[in-house]
N, C-alpha and C positions, 0 to 999 in steps of 0.2 A: 480473666478478661484482660488484664494488663498485657499479657503476651500477645493477644490478638490485636489490641490497640497499638502495640509497638510495631506491628506489621504495616501500619498505615491503612488498614481496612476500616473505613468509617461508616459504610452503609450496610444495610441488611443484605443486599444483593452481593456485595463484595465478600462479606463474611460467609454467606451461603456457598459461594463458589469456592472459597478457601476450604470449607469443611468438606465439600464434595471431593475436592482434590485429596484431602487427607483420607477420606473413605477409600477412594480408589487406590491410593498408595498402600494403605494398610491391608486391604483385601488382596492386592497383588503380591505384597511382600509375605503374606501368610503362607506358610508351607502347607503341604497336604495334611489334612486332618485338623488344621487350625483355622480354617476359614469361618467356621461357626463362631469361634471365639472373636475373630475380627468383626464379624457382623454384630455380635453382642455388645461391643463397646460403642457402636455408632450412635445410639441414642444419647450416651454421655457426651459424645463430641458435639452433638447438636445443642444439648443443654449448655455446654460450656461456651459455645459460640454465641448463643443468644442471651447469656447472663448479663445482667446489668442494664437491660432495656426496659 
């Protein structure tokens, strides 16, 4: 959570937009055959972004 706080994202809406950007970046960067793996880590990203509330 400290890393997210350091970004200056203080509201749920800001954190949500940040996580969605990370999702998109991860999915786009994943090579062929790796997109399932990129999708699999998305729930962990969501949990990390909402930790501490």
